Phi, psi and omega in degrees: 000134184263129178257138180253136177240148176107205184272146177249150185298317184293326177287327181294321179295320178294318180294322177296319180294321178294318179294321177297318179297318179291326177293321178294317178296314179298319179297319178294320178296318181292324178295319178298319178296313179300312181292326177294320176294321178299316179297315181297321181288322186273324193243359178237170178260020182297321180257040183290349179283347175273156174296150181300317181296323179292317180298315181293319178294312179298318179296321178293320179294315180299318181294314179297317181290325176297318179292322177298317177295320176299317177298315179297322178294316181297314180294322180291338181280343181288000000 
């Protein structure tokens, strides 16, 4: 009788699916954080102690990066 040691293919596929699911959830949470920060910087007075131009630049960067991460997450799920 032959004994196998190490990783098996069927367990490896399940682990990859679980890891992919966690990456998708983490990616969505990070996208929400980036877009939320962009909203707070651009449309509220929460960060009114910063100069307006700094708030707008930082808000724009957060918004663009959030959209970029969303695109990468969408393409990576295919």
